[in-house]
Each structure stands twice: as C-alpha cells, then as structure tokens.
Backbone bond lengths (Angstrom), bond angles and torsions (degrees), N, CA, C in turn:
res aa  C-N    CA-C-N  psi(-1)  N-CA   C-N-CA  omega(-1)  CA-C   N-CA-C  phi
1 M - - - 1.474 - - 1.551 112.12 -
2 I 1.386 117.82 -40.12 1.474 122.42 -179.21 1.535 108.19 -66.27
3 A 1.324 114.12 -38.21 1.502 117.29 -179.93 1.484 109.20 -66.06
4 K 1.359 119.71 -43.62 1.456 123.92 175.43 1.597 112.29 -58.38
5 L 1.351 109.90 -43.13 1.484 112.83 -176.77 1.579 111.46 -69.44
6 R 1.288 114.59 -28.77 1.511 119.82 -178.61 1.520 109.56 -71.71
7 R 1.292 119.08 -23.58 1.478 123.09 176.10 1.521 112.51 -77.28
8 H 1.309 115.69 -17.75 1.484 120.48 175.15 1.583 107.93 -67.04
9 P 1.260 117.29 148.68 1.543 119.12 -179.44 1.514 112.45 -60.26
10 A 1.327 112.60 -30.38 1.509 116.48 -178.18 1.539 111.71 -106.14
11 G 1.432 111.92 13.91 1.511 114.81 -173.41 1.490 118.11 -57.60
12 N 1.310 117.02 -45.78 1.460 121.16 -177.48 1.510 108.88 -65.14
13 V 1.310 124.54 -39.59 1.385 129.55 -176.67 1.649 106.83 -68.72
14 I 1.289 112.79 -43.12 1.440 117.52 -178.18 1.552 109.06 -63.76
15 I 1.352 116.44 -43.05 1.569 115.28 175.79 1.386 113.63 -60.73
16 V 1.372 119.70 -46.74 1.448 122.50 -179.08 1.517 110.54 -61.90
17 F 1.348 116.79 -44.93 1.446 121.08 179.99 1.530 112.90 -60.26
18 L 1.223 116.07 -44.05 1.468 120.80 179.00 1.549 111.97 -65.23
19 L 1.375 116.53 -44.11 1.418 116.81 175.17 1.501 112.90 -63.35
20 A 1.362 119.10 -40.94 1.417 119.26 179.83 1.507 110.88 -62.11
21 Q 1.334 118.87 -43.56 1.453 125.32 -179.51 1.584 107.93 -61.75
22 A 1.281 117.94 -43.41 1.505 123.93 -178.42 1.556 105.19 -61.72
23 L 1.261 120.02 -48.12 1.479 124.15 179.81 1.529 111.65 -59.97
24 C 1.287 115.84 -45.22 1.432 118.81 -177.73 1.552 116.62 -69.59
25 I 1.457 110.79 -35.85 1.467 113.74 173.71 1.457 111.04 -71.73
26 A 1.394 119.11 -34.66 1.452 115.16 -177.32 1.511 109.17 -71.57
27 A 1.285 122.00 -37.68 1.426 125.04 178.32 1.573 109.31 -66.66
28 S 1.274 122.23 -31.14 1.418 123.60 -178.69 1.544 104.36 -74.25
29 V 1.375 119.30 -37.59 1.431 119.58 -178.57 1.477 115.46 -70.26
30 L 1.454 111.36 -38.79 1.501 120.92 178.60 1.467 114.90 -73.19
31 F 1.263 114.28 -31.60 1.557 117.59 -173.21 1.642 108.73 -132.15
32 P 1.348 113.73 61.78 1.445 113.79 -172.62 1.543 114.89 -68.59
33 A 1.331 113.97 -16.81 1.474 121.21 -173.90 1.584 109.41 -81.65
34 S 1.352 115.71 -20.24 1.458 119.41 -177.32 1.489 119.07 -124.39
35 F 1.345 112.45 -22.25 1.484 113.24 175.80 1.522 109.87 -122.25
36 F 1.375 112.01 113.76 1.461 118.71 -165.99 1.437 113.28 -103.91
37 Y 1.342 116.18 38.18 1.504 122.13 -176.63 1.537 111.79 -56.69
38 L 1.330 117.62 -41.43 1.523 121.20 -170.82 1.491 112.36 -91.51
39 T 1.387 118.10 1.35 1.471 118.94 177.49 1.523 111.37 -67.32
40 S 1.250 120.60 151.04 1.433 128.63 174.53 1.518 112.43 -49.94
41 A 1.392 114.80 -46.03 1.407 122.99 -174.42 1.444 111.00 -62.84
42 N 1.394 119.50 -41.61 1.391 127.03 -175.62 1.528 106.64 -75.48
43 M 1.252 118.45 -41.99 1.467 121.55 178.83 1.524 111.23 -63.11
44 S 1.354 117.90 -37.60 1.332 122.56 -176.36 1.672 106.62 -72.03
45 A 1.335 116.36 -36.20 1.465 119.39 179.14 1.557 111.68 -74.16
46 L 1.344 115.42 -36.12 1.443 116.23 175.95 1.583 114.61 -69.40
47 L 1.316 113.50 -40.63 1.496 112.93 174.36 1.484 115.26 -67.18
48 D 1.326 114.52 -27.07 1.479 118.72 177.49 1.628 109.79 -69.85
49 S 1.276 117.01 -31.40 1.442 121.57 -176.37 1.508 115.83 -79.34
50 I 1.354 116.94 -12.81 1.365 120.26 -170.96 1.590 117.42 -88.40
51 P 1.330 116.65 -45.50 1.459 119.55 -166.31 1.505 119.49 -61.80
52 I 1.321 119.50 -42.26 1.388 122.64 -179.26 1.572 115.51 -58.20
53 L 1.318 110.79 -52.03 1.407 116.70 176.38 1.553 109.17 -65.66
54 G 1.357 118.19 -36.34 1.512 121.47 178.77 1.490 113.18 -59.62
55 I 1.355 116.87 -45.30 1.437 120.79 -178.70 1.571 110.17 -65.99
56 V 1.288 115.77 -43.57 1.536 117.68 173.46 1.476 110.70 -57.09
57 A 1.367 117.93 -45.01 1.409 121.81 -176.03 1.575 113.94 -64.29
58 L 1.307 116.77 -27.30 1.429 118.75 177.18 1.439 115.09 -65.76
59 G 1.366 114.75 -42.06 1.538 121.04 175.28 1.534 109.56 -65.64
60 V 1.295 116.55 -44.24 1.454 119.90 -179.76 1.424 109.63 -66.21
61 A 1.306 121.15 -31.14 1.476 121.37 -176.54 1.605 108.91 -66.02
62 V 1.342 113.93 -44.01 1.453 122.34 -176.42 1.514 106.47 -60.77
63 L 1.354 114.54 -49.87 1.501 120.10 179.16 1.542 112.13 -58.41
64 M 1.330 115.38 -44.96 1.478 116.71 177.98 1.490 116.08 -62.24
65 I 1.349 115.28 -37.65 1.397 121.49 -179.84 1.599 107.40 -67.34
66 S 1.230 118.64 -29.56 1.535 124.72 178.07 1.518 108.87 -76.70
67 G 1.352 120.31 -11.93 1.436 123.87 176.32 1.523 114.47 101.27
68 E 1.311 116.36 16.75 1.475 120.63 -178.20 1.558 112.41 -128.45
69 F 1.346 116.96 166.57 1.416 123.45 179.24 1.504 111.07 -121.31
70 D 1.259 119.10 158.25 1.451 127.54 171.83 1.483 111.94 -137.77
71 L 1.344 117.09 101.73 1.528 121.88 175.17 1.549 111.79 -88.91
72 S 1.316 119.21 5.01 1.436 117.50 -173.24 1.501 112.90 -104.19
73 V 1.363 117.51 7.33 1.474 119.67 -168.46 1.514 112.32 -66.87
74 G 1.385 114.80 -35.12 1.479 120.27 177.64 1.546 109.23 -59.98
75 S 1.320 113.64 -53.19 1.462 119.42 -179.95 1.501 112.37 -58.46
76 V 1.416 114.18 -42.76 1.437 117.81 -179.68 1.590 112.49 -61.96
77 L 1.321 111.95 -39.21 1.438 117.08 179.44 1.508 111.26 -59.58
78 V 1.341 116.22 -45.18 1.511 111.93 -174.55 1.524 108.21 -83.07
79 F 1.340 125.93 -28.78 1.313 127.12 176.53 1.604 113.47 -60.03
80 T 1.305 114.56 -49.44 1.404 122.12 178.34 1.535 113.92 -65.74
81 A 1.440 112.04 -36.67 1.413 113.03 174.69 1.569 113.64 -67.14
82 L 1.247 116.51 -35.43 1.541 121.30 174.48 1.494 112.70 -65.20
83 V 1.363 113.77 -36.72 1.479 115.91 176.06 1.582 110.89 -59.86
84 M 1.385 112.27 -46.21 1.378 120.14 178.57 1.555 111.48 -63.16
85 G 1.328 115.88 -40.90 1.444 121.09 -178.78 1.629 112.93 -63.51
86 E 1.340 110.17 -43.79 1.515 118.78 175.81 1.500 113.01 -58.03
87 L 1.402 112.55 -44.83 1.398 118.85 178.82 1.573 115.41 -65.21
88 Y 1.336 111.26 -37.49 1.417 119.02 177.80 1.534 108.32 -64.43
89 D 1.346 117.64 -44.68 1.468 121.12 179.64 1.488 111.24 -60.97
90 A 1.334 118.00 -34.44 1.437 123.85 176.95 1.512 116.97 -76.27
91 G 1.301 117.19 1.24 1.465 125.21 176.04 1.490 115.12 98.70
92 V 1.305 121.25 5.02 1.409 124.62 -179.59 1.587 104.49 -73.01
93 T 1.283 117.89 144.16 1.481 120.87 -179.91 1.601 108.53 -68.07
94 P 1.310 118.91 151.27 1.415 120.02 -176.94 1.570 110.92 -68.93
95 W 1.318 120.09 -22.18 1.433 123.49 177.64 1.563 110.69 -65.19
96 L 1.455 111.57 -47.36 1.479 116.04 -178.97 1.491 110.27 -72.95
97 G 1.343 115.79 -40.68 1.497 117.38 174.66 1.461 113.84 -55.15
98 A 1.263 119.76 -44.02 1.423 124.51 -178.51 1.522 111.61 -65.48
99 L 1.349 114.47 -40.81 1.540 122.10 175.08 1.482 109.50 -59.03
100 I 1.396 116.11 -52.73 1.443 120.37 178.00 1.628 113.32 -56.18
101 A 1.265 114.63 -39.09 1.443 123.49 -179.11 1.512 108.78 -63.29
102 I 1.344 118.77 -47.11 1.484 126.24 175.92 1.579 109.98 -58.92
103 V 1.288 115.66 -46.35 1.441 119.57 -179.21 1.586 111.65 -65.87
104 V 1.252 114.24 -40.90 1.531 117.14 174.54 1.521 112.58 -66.42
105 G 1.229 119.06 -32.42 1.440 123.47 173.61 1.537 111.33 -64.18
106 G 1.316 111.73 -46.48 1.517 118.00 176.47 1.520 112.48 -61.47
107 L 1.279 111.89 -46.05 1.593 114.44 174.55 1.428 117.43 -57.91
108 I 1.436 115.25 -37.83 1.475 116.98 174.81 1.468 111.97 -63.88
109 G 1.367 117.91 -41.13 1.439 122.52 179.83 1.517 108.33 -63.62
110 L 1.329 116.24 -43.61 1.488 118.51 178.71 1.549 110.79 -61.73
111 L 1.353 120.88 -38.18 1.360 125.89 179.74 1.584 108.21 -63.66
112 N 1.373 117.14 -43.39 1.426 121.63 177.93 1.575 109.56 -57.83
113 G 1.355 115.40 -46.27 1.373 121.57 176.52 1.439 115.47 -54.87
114 W 1.360 113.33 -48.14 1.557 120.31 -179.35 1.466 108.55 -60.49
115 L 1.330 122.68 -43.22 1.496 124.91 -172.57 1.515 103.73 -70.24
116 V 1.369 120.40 -38.77 1.454 122.38 -178.23 1.545 112.94 -68.75
117 L 1.340 116.61 -47.12 1.393 124.92 -171.43 1.531 114.79 -80.82
118 T 1.353 112.17 -34.63 1.542 121.36 -174.38 1.553 108.12 -86.68
119 L 1.290 116.00 -47.71 1.428 120.88 -176.08 1.569 114.47 -88.27
120 K 1.307 112.37 -8.12 1.531 119.92 177.40 1.429 111.64 64.61
121 L 1.431 115.97 36.73 1.438 118.01 -177.44 1.564 108.06 -99.59
122 P 1.313 118.86 151.37 1.470 119.93 178.79 1.475 107.28 -67.32
123 S 1.432 113.43 138.46 1.462 117.36 -179.34 1.583 112.09 -63.90
124 F 1.280 118.19 -22.70 1.441 120.80 176.04 1.511 110.36 -63.26
125 I 1.289 120.46 -44.96 1.424 125.66 176.14 1.461 113.32 -66.54
126 V 1.273 117.35 -51.23 1.527 124.10 -176.80 1.568 105.04 -53.83
127 T 1.356 115.98 -57.96 1.451 119.52 -168.99 1.494 112.15 -73.29
128 L 1.272 116.50 -24.37 1.509 121.07 172.31 1.519 110.38 -65.82
129 G 1.296 119.48 -44.43 1.387 123.26 168.32 1.571 115.36 -59.02
130 G 1.389 107.78 -44.55 1.577 111.42 175.78 1.466 113.11 -61.62
131 M 1.336 117.74 -33.00 1.519 119.75 -178.37 1.590 109.33 -62.53
132 L 1.360 115.10 -45.33 1.477 119.03 179.42 1.518 109.08 -71.41
133 F 1.346 119.61 -41.18 1.464 119.08 179.52 1.527 114.98 -59.89
134 W 1.358 116.45 -50.36 1.450 119.42 -173.83 1.601 107.31 -73.68
135 K 1.262 116.38 -32.10 1.444 117.25 174.00 1.544 112.16 -61.54
136 G 1.326 119.13 -42.82 1.428 122.43 172.19 1.606 112.98 -64.42
137 M 1.237 116.00 -39.67 1.498 120.88 174.17 1.475 113.91 -60.09
138 A 1.372 118.68 -41.55 1.420 124.15 169.94 1.396 117.66 -53.04
139 L 1.368 115.74 -47.80 1.435 121.10 177.68 1.530 111.19 -69.18
140 F 1.333 117.82 -31.09 1.495 121.60 174.80 1.457 112.39 -64.09
141 I 1.300 118.80 -57.08 1.415 120.09 -169.82 1.655 112.96 -72.12
142 S 1.373 112.35 -22.13 1.404 116.82 178.00 1.586 116.44 -94.24
143 G 1.398 110.07 -10.73 1.456 114.53 -173.81 1.464 112.35 60.87
144 A 1.363 116.58 33.51 1.444 121.81 179.51 1.572 114.21 58.15
145 R 1.400 116.04 21.43 1.448 116.23 -179.00 1.543 110.61 -108.21
146 Q 1.227 117.44 164.25 1.452 119.62 175.84 1.556 110.38 -89.92
147 I 1.305 118.79 139.45 1.448 117.36 -177.07 1.637 107.35 -116.94
148 K 1.324 110.74 135.03 1.437 118.36 -175.60 1.558 104.26 -75.22
149 F 1.277 113.45 136.75 1.499 125.06 173.42 1.523 112.93 -141.00
150 A 1.257 116.10 98.34 1.503 117.63 -176.98 1.478 108.21 -143.08
151 P 1.379 118.11 68.12 1.430 120.05 178.45 1.478 114.61 -65.78
152 E 1.338 121.58 146.90 1.427 124.23 -178.41 1.614 107.03 -104.31
153 G 1.280 108.89 -176.89 1.543 115.66 178.80 1.455 115.97 74.12
154 L 1.326 113.79 -152.02 1.463 120.57 -174.67 1.548 110.91 -64.29
155 F 1.280 117.41 -41.63 1.495 117.94 177.37 1.501 111.60 -58.70
156 G 1.296 122.75 -46.55 1.452 125.39 177.54 1.463 113.40 -59.40
157 D 1.305 114.25 -41.72 1.459 120.65 -175.39 1.562 110.85 -67.41
158 L 1.376 113.64 -42.51 1.439 121.04 -177.23 1.578 110.47 -73.75
159 A 1.260 114.31 -37.20 1.492 120.83 -179.84 1.525 112.80 -69.67
160 Y 1.393 115.79 -46.32 1.405 117.79 175.17 1.539 111.54 -157.28
161 S 1.334 116.80 112.66 1.414 125.97 168.15 1.510 106.39 -149.75
162 K 1.409 114.92 174.43 1.478 117.09 -174.01 1.563 106.67 -125.80
163 F 1.310 111.26 140.39 1.449 117.64 170.99 1.528 105.16 -113.70
164 W 1.291 119.04 98.45 1.461 125.11 -169.18 1.480 110.68 59.95
165 V 1.361 122.80 -109.13 1.425 120.56 179.18 1.531 113.78 -105.48
166 V 1.420 113.51 3.83 1.393 122.70 -177.00 1.502 115.27 -95.81
167 P 1.275 125.01 108.76 1.437 126.47 -176.29 1.624 107.69 -77.65
168 S 1.290 112.31 148.19 1.474 116.13 -179.25 1.568 110.32 -62.06
169 T 1.234 117.93 -24.66 1.513 122.52 178.34 1.527 108.75 -59.52
170 F 1.365 114.53 -41.19 1.490 120.82 -179.63 1.522 108.78 -65.55
171 L 1.297 118.73 -37.08 1.458 123.92 179.09 1.552 106.80 -66.77
172 W 1.285 120.29 -43.48 1.400 122.62 176.62 1.498 113.18 -60.37
173 F 1.366 115.68 -42.84 1.546 120.38 179.68 1.509 106.52 -62.52
174 T 1.332 119.97 -49.21 1.414 124.94 179.51 1.529 111.81 -56.05
175 L 1.316 118.54 -47.20 1.400 120.74 -178.17 1.529 114.49 -65.11
176 L 1.353 113.17 -41.11 1.508 119.74 179.29 1.596 106.63 -68.38
177 A 1.341 116.62 -34.88 1.561 116.27 178.55 1.564 107.71 -65.65
178 V 1.245 120.03 -39.11 1.396 124.21 -175.98 1.600 106.36 -64.71
179 V 1.339 115.95 -48.55 1.473 120.93 179.79 1.433 108.77 -65.24
180 F 1.361 128.07 -43.68 1.405 128.05 179.93 1.543 108.66 -63.39
181 H 1.284 117.33 -38.70 1.486 118.63 -178.60 1.496 110.39 -67.90
182 I 1.297 119.00 -41.96 1.451 121.87 178.82 1.546 110.11 -63.82
183 V 1.256 115.44 -44.14 1.554 119.01 178.86 1.428 112.80 -60.95
184 L 1.390 116.26 -42.20 1.463 117.46 -170.18 1.545 109.65 -84.98
185 Q 1.286 116.62 -27.60 1.538 117.85 -179.58 1.492 115.85 -99.96
186 H 1.282 119.04 -11.70 1.496 119.53 -171.03 1.523 111.55 -135.31
187 R 1.347 123.19 3.39 1.372 124.83 179.44 1.558 112.14 -128.38
188 R 1.299 111.19 152.73 1.486 117.98 -179.21 1.542 115.80 -49.24
189 F 1.335 115.13 -43.67 1.460 120.35 177.90 1.490 111.92 -51.24
190 G 1.389 112.82 -49.38 1.449 120.33 -175.36 1.592 107.20 -61.89
191 N 1.323 117.57 -44.05 1.471 119.03 176.99 1.503 112.78 -58.52
192 H 1.303 115.99 -37.92 1.530 121.07 -179.63 1.573 106.23 -70.16
193 V 1.291 121.36 -40.30 1.511 122.53 -177.85 1.601 107.39 -61.77
194 F 1.313 115.08 -45.57 1.470 115.78 -178.53 1.559 112.13 -67.00
195 A 1.341 112.40 -36.25 1.468 119.89 -178.23 1.521 110.01 -66.11
196 V 1.288 115.14 -47.98 1.492 122.36 179.10 1.511 108.71 -59.21
197 G 1.308 119.82 -48.45 1.408 121.06 -177.95 1.477 115.77 -69.27
198 G 1.238 117.73 -31.89 1.449 127.29 176.42 1.522 111.46 -66.02
199 N 1.316 116.13 -50.34 1.482 124.50 -175.73 1.434 109.49 -165.54
200 A 1.310 114.72 95.70 1.440 122.76 -175.90 1.631 112.03 -62.03
201 G 1.352 111.82 -38.24 1.467 116.05 179.59 1.529 111.21 -66.94
202 A 1.258 119.04 -45.77 1.479 123.73 174.99 1.462 114.34 -58.60
203 A 1.401 113.26 -43.56 1.492 120.12 -179.50 1.535 110.20 -61.64
204 N 1.377 115.32 -38.51 1.465 122.84 -178.78 1.500 109.60 -69.79
205 A 1.280 115.33 -38.02 1.437 119.57 -179.29 1.555 113.99 -71.46
206 I 1.369 122.31 -18.85 1.433 120.22 173.22 1.465 113.30 -101.84
207 G 1.409 115.24 10.80 1.456 119.99 163.51 1.545 111.56 103.34
208 I 1.338 120.65 15.09 1.346 124.43 172.58 1.584 114.45 -84.13
209 N 1.290 115.46 128.79 1.468 117.63 -175.38 1.519 105.55 -80.85
210 V 1.349 112.29 98.63 1.509 117.35 -172.19 1.512 108.91 -66.20
211 R 1.357 121.02 -40.89 1.487 123.96 177.98 1.448 112.48 -55.48
212 R 1.386 116.93 -48.79 1.419 123.16 -177.93 1.488 111.72 -62.69
213 V 1.268 118.91 -40.04 1.503 122.98 177.08 1.470 112.22 -63.93
214 K 1.312 117.10 -40.44 1.475 121.06 -178.19 1.484 108.81 -75.58
215 Y 1.413 122.57 -39.16 1.340 119.87 174.97 1.472 115.37 -59.74
216 A 1.403 118.21 -38.12 1.423 124.43 175.26 1.429 109.53 -61.83
217 A 1.304 118.41 -43.80 1.544 118.40 -178.21 1.478 112.69 -66.36
218 F 1.339 115.29 -41.68 1.512 116.53 176.27 1.516 110.80 -62.49
219 T 1.349 118.26 -46.63 1.470 119.12 175.91 1.401 113.77 -56.33
220 L 1.246 120.48 -47.88 1.530 125.65 -178.75 1.479 108.06 -57.41
221 C 1.326 117.97 -45.07 1.464 121.09 -177.18 1.499 109.94 -61.44
222 G 1.341 116.41 -39.69 1.508 119.11 -179.71 1.538 113.17 -69.17
223 M 1.388 114.83 -29.43 1.383 122.39 -173.47 1.602 107.50 -79.31
224 T 1.402 114.86 -41.50 1.442 113.96 174.90 1.547 116.75 -67.23
225 A 1.337 117.06 -27.69 1.409 122.47 172.89 1.411 112.27 -66.49
226 A 1.302 117.68 -35.67 1.506 122.52 179.83 1.491 107.55 -73.95
227 F 1.261 120.28 -44.05 1.437 124.33 -178.75 1.566 109.04 -62.02
228 A 1.317 117.44 -42.13 1.412 120.42 176.39 1.574 111.64 -64.37
229 G 1.359 114.23 -32.83 1.456 113.82 175.03 1.545 114.02 -67.73
230 I 1.319 116.49 -32.81 1.448 119.49 177.27 1.500 112.18 -66.10
231 L 1.354 119.33 -44.54 1.491 122.73 178.20 1.456 111.10 -65.03
232 S 1.369 116.89 -38.02 1.492 123.39 -177.54 1.496 108.55 -64.85
233 S 1.350 118.45 -45.36 1.431 127.66 -179.25 1.626 108.29 -56.85
234 A 1.365 108.85 -53.08 1.498 115.68 -178.65 1.521 111.26 -58.91
235 R 1.300 115.30 -39.47 1.513 121.73 -176.15 1.557 110.14 -66.10
236 L 1.411 112.31 -43.24 1.447 116.35 -174.90 1.506 108.81 -83.09
237 G 1.262 123.13 -24.57 1.513 127.80 -174.53 1.508 110.60 79.07
238 S 1.350 118.53 11.37 1.509 120.05 178.15 1.508 103.64 -160.05
239 I 1.300 111.92 169.36 1.475 123.81 176.51 1.531 112.58 -127.02
240 S 1.302 113.40 115.85 1.589 122.54 -176.41 1.547 104.85 -105.01
241 P 1.307 113.72 141.15 1.493 116.95 173.30 1.543 113.09 -63.55
242 T 1.300 117.17 -12.21 1.449 118.71 -176.20 1.554 111.51 -105.49
243 Q 1.306 118.72 0.32 1.482 119.83 -169.39 1.535 114.83 -70.29
244 G 1.397 116.20 -11.88 1.487 116.59 179.75 1.457 110.87 -95.36
245 A 1.311 118.03 5.86 1.498 118.28 -172.22 1.530 110.94 -59.16
246 N 1.393 113.41 136.74 1.543 127.13 175.09 1.486 115.76 68.45
247 Y 1.389 117.20 3.18 1.469 116.85 -177.36 1.531 108.13 -66.65
248 E 1.327 120.03 -33.08 1.462 119.13 -179.90 1.448 112.48 -61.09
249 L 1.334 121.20 -43.11 1.472 124.47 179.35 1.442 111.41 -74.38
250 D 1.312 116.53 -36.66 1.544 113.45 177.87 1.479 113.49 -72.62
251 A 1.383 117.70 -29.77 1.471 118.93 176.41 1.544 110.37 -64.28
252 I 1.355 117.26 -47.10 1.353 127.60 177.28 1.534 108.83 -53.37
253 A 1.372 113.54 -48.19 1.499 121.00 179.43 1.498 108.86 -59.20
254 A 1.348 117.35 -47.47 1.460 119.40 -175.74 1.620 108.85 -60.26
255 C 1.358 113.66 -40.21 1.491 117.70 -176.64 1.561 110.44 -67.17
256 V 1.321 114.66 -39.05 1.509 119.82 178.56 1.540 110.56 -65.94
257 V 1.349 116.97 -39.80 1.443 120.04 179.90 1.543 107.79 -71.69
258 G 1.345 114.53 -31.12 1.517 117.61 174.79 1.410 113.86 -78.54
259 G 1.316 122.20 3.57 1.487 119.92 174.14 1.538 118.18 94.07
260 I 1.305 113.20 6.38 1.483 114.64 177.48 1.541 109.86 -71.46
261 A 1.310 113.62 130.07 1.515 117.54 -179.78 1.458 109.78 -71.14
262 L 1.329 119.19 138.08 1.445 120.71 176.84 1.489 113.43 -73.73
263 T 1.313 117.84 -15.31 1.431 122.19 175.72 1.502 116.34 -91.66
264 G 1.338 113.92 -1.27 1.451 124.79 -179.01 1.449 116.37 80.68
265 G 1.297 118.00 171.83 1.507 123.27 175.76 1.490 115.04 89.78
266 R 1.365 119.88 -5.03 1.402 120.40 -171.90 1.587 108.62 -151.76
267 G 1.376 113.81 137.81 1.436 116.12 177.67 1.587 107.72 161.20
268 S 1.297 115.74 173.73 1.454 123.08 -177.50 1.556 106.82 -147.84
269 I 1.320 112.21 132.86 1.529 119.66 171.65 1.457 114.45 -63.11
270 V 1.299 117.96 -33.79 1.477 125.41 -178.08 1.587 103.50 -66.96
271 A 1.281 117.47 -45.30 1.445 121.97 177.57 1.484 115.16 -62.72
272 V 1.327 115.34 -41.48 1.430 117.94 174.78 1.568 114.79 -63.02
273 F 1.356 111.96 -42.71 1.509 118.12 177.37 1.474 108.70 -56.56
274 L 1.333 119.09 -48.70 1.459 123.99 178.76 1.561 110.08 -64.24
275 G 1.383 116.74 -42.01 1.428 121.11 -178.48 1.569 113.01 -56.78
276 V 1.451 112.68 -41.98 1.467 115.83 177.33 1.503 112.81 -65.50
277 I 1.269 118.53 -39.32 1.354 122.35 179.69 1.595 111.46 -68.42
278 L 1.290 113.43 -32.70 1.542 117.46 -179.53 1.426 112.09 -70.08
279 I 1.405 117.47 -40.37 1.370 119.28 179.69 1.554 112.83 -65.00
280 N 1.337 115.08 -40.10 1.474 122.07 178.91 1.579 108.04 -69.69
281 M 1.282 116.52 -36.77 1.520 118.88 176.29 1.534 111.42 -57.00
282 I 1.419 115.34 -46.58 1.383 120.10 -177.44 1.472 110.27 -66.99
283 R 1.229 122.99 -38.37 1.436 122.83 174.19 1.568 110.48 -67.37
284 D 1.211 119.16 -39.14 1.468 123.61 177.93 1.500 110.28 -61.22
285 V 1.310 116.46 -45.49 1.525 121.21 -178.74 1.548 108.72 -63.83
286 L 1.383 115.66 -47.29 1.448 118.98 -178.72 1.497 112.37 -58.95
287 L 1.378 114.70 -37.03 1.449 115.65 178.74 1.617 112.32 -72.52
288 L 1.339 113.69 -30.81 1.492 117.64 178.79 1.544 108.55 -68.69
289 V 1.322 119.72 -36.54 1.453 118.03 -176.85 1.553 112.43 -86.40
290 G 1.361 113.66 2.43 1.469 117.55 179.67 1.480 117.17 73.32
291 A 1.335 112.92 29.71 1.562 115.28 177.13 1.467 111.40 -73.14
292 P 1.337 121.47 148.06 1.488 128.92 -175.52 1.577 101.23 -64.47
293 G 1.378 108.18 152.01 1.512 119.50 -173.83 1.457 112.89 -52.89
294 F 1.403 116.16 -39.15 1.478 118.68 -172.33 1.533 109.79 -72.67
295 Y 1.384 122.19 -12.66 1.379 122.83 173.96 1.566 114.44 -65.85
296 L 1.398 112.24 -27.13 1.420 112.44 178.33 1.540 115.67 -64.30
297 S 1.401 115.78 -40.10 1.416 119.54 178.51 1.511 110.04 -69.59
298 V 1.323 116.68 -36.52 1.517 121.72 -178.80 1.519 109.00 -66.28
299 F 1.227 119.04 -45.60 1.532 117.67 -177.85 1.549 111.18 -74.41
300 V 1.317 119.65 -39.44 1.469 119.26 177.34 1.543 109.68 -62.88
301 G 1.364 116.07 -43.49 1.454 118.70 178.20 1.504 112.42 -59.25
302 A 1.345 116.53 -44.58 1.447 118.49 177.08 1.501 112.25 -64.09
303 L 1.333 119.11 -40.88 1.443 121.38 175.26 1.545 113.46 -59.88
304 I 1.264 116.81 -36.30 1.520 116.12 177.64 1.553 111.83 -67.16
305 V 1.306 113.70 -42.35 1.439 116.45 -177.62 1.620 109.45 -65.34
306 A 1.340 111.15 -44.79 1.475 119.55 179.33 1.576 110.91 -57.73
307 A 1.315 114.90 -44.41 1.434 125.10 -178.66 1.600 107.45 -62.92
308 A 1.256 114.52 -50.02 1.549 117.59 178.24 1.515 108.18 -57.66
309 A 1.280 119.54 -45.20 1.436 123.30 -175.02 1.519 109.39 -64.89
310 L 1.328 120.25 -43.38 1.408 126.84 176.09 1.590 111.58 -60.59
311 N 1.347 111.20 -48.59 1.491 114.50 176.58 1.510 114.91 -56.42
312 Q 1.329 115.66 -38.29 1.486 120.51 178.03 1.495 111.21 -71.60
313 A 1.321 117.26 -40.14 1.498 120.67 -175.99 1.573 109.57 -68.61
314 F 1.408 116.06 -38.69 1.434 115.29 -177.26 1.590 115.02 -106.90
315 R 1.378 108.81 29.02 1.397 116.91 177.19 1.592 111.66 -66.14
316 P 1.346 116.07 128.37 1.505 113.56 177.43 1.400 113.86 -57.09
317 Q 1.334 115.98 138.57 1.478 123.14 -179.71 1.594 110.81 -90.11
318 N 1.358 115.33 134.23 1.386 115.46 174.81 1.518 114.39 -77.62
C-alpha cells in the first residue's frame, strides 16, 4: 500500500502528513494536560492560520508548475487589499471593491508575465523588483497607516465567519484547492501548464501556445494573491501595509514541501494543500511545546530542504 501511495504525485506528502498527524494525536492523548493539540481552541487557531497562505500558494503552485516564479505575491496581496480598503472608505460597496482588487491583482500578474515574456527577463528578477515596487506603492497609497475594513452583512459572513472551529476562509481554501486540482488534472489547460513547465520547446512544437499559458498562470497568481488579501482583511478587520510580509517565501516553501518541482512541469495541488497544512502544523506544535520563536524558522527551513531532497530522490524516472 505504501509503495502504491508513493507512486501517487502527492504520495510522499500524504505519508509525512499522516505520520505527523498520528504523532500529534498520540501526544495529545498521552499528555492531555500539557499538549493541547486536539482542543477546540487550538484547532480553531490552527485552521485560522492556514487559508491565507494556502490560497496564495495555490496560485504560486500553478505558476511554478509552468516553470516560473512570483516573489511579489505578498506585496500584491497587501496592495490590492489597500486598494479595496481605500475604495470602501470612499463609499464603494465591499463587493465592487473586492472585484476591483481581484482585477488589479490579475493585471499586476499580467504585467509580470509581459515583462518576463517580452523582455526575456528571469521571472525571479522581475517579481523581486515587483515585490519592492508594490510594497512601496502600498505604503504610498495608505500613507503608512492602517485602514479599518469591517463590512457587515453577507459579504462579511462569506469573507470571514466561523462554523464551530472551522473558519469560512478554510472552506474557501478547500473549495479553491478542489477547483485547481480539477483544472490541472482533468482539463486541457492543466495539461498545457504541465507541458510548458516540463519542456516549453516541445510544448510549442506540438502546438501549445506557451506565451498564452504563462500569461494565464501569472494572471491567476496575481488574482489568488488579491483574493487572499480580501479574506485576510476581513479576518483582521483592518488592512495594514505590512500584512503581506513573507507570504511570497512561505508560499514557495509550501509548494516545495508539497512536491512542486523548482524546474517546473511536476506537482500536485493535493500535495500543496497538505504542504500548507503541514508547515502550519509544525509551527503550531512548536508553539504548544513552548519552543523559542527562532525555532520556527529553523524547523521550517530544515523541512524545506528535506522536502526538496526527497522530491529529487523519488522523482519519477523517464
């Protein structure tokens, strides 16, 4: 069974995830007075910490499978959220503000794609510049101040509410993961994304429009970052120019842990979904055992390297 599972694109991550869950549950049962993993309060906090990073990681995963990177997603998240917040302050409905924010995110992604594909620049360099540019623009339009964003009614309920310990943001993350999985595994666009990331020259030779696929991937990445910014703002009740910090690196880390190949052409949305949860589980466990704050970075960093090594070791051979 394990051998069969390991042949699945998400097999390695599923095995590690199940082992980690088993250890956490066992420790919680054996030491209920000191290890509170299974308590409703901890489950609520854990599920709260997963979705925003997860939604960003979904867009980054598609882009990485196509063979490109985006280091600007954290800055795009906060910039588009601030655009929405400023519009909301000016009397625009949250629905229209959110729609405009998603469109702006998509246009930023499209711009990244144009710079990469037209100027023949590495996506790493283009989006590194974009990260700094949009971070500066976020400070500019907000005046480095925090903007209140607490819409009521249906928008507020859909953006952030809780069903027992499960936040609506986690439901959004799960829904998007299902949609992304179906598109990548069972639709023509997904086949094209894998083909372009695996070998762009061969994909072009069989009639796939490589530029169009990469433009779509960049645009989708920007839109998911913007959507994550909307949900994050609703959850916090405010928008801060610094709230997107480190999301770009954490999203890439989640994708690597989830088995996305850094060279493109290989990966699984199921594995990314579990990779995001796994990273947040490790952080949660370290907090529960009272580990110093710097341990979080140490363990996550070690996990990334170990995951990349495992992905390379168990890479399917042609």
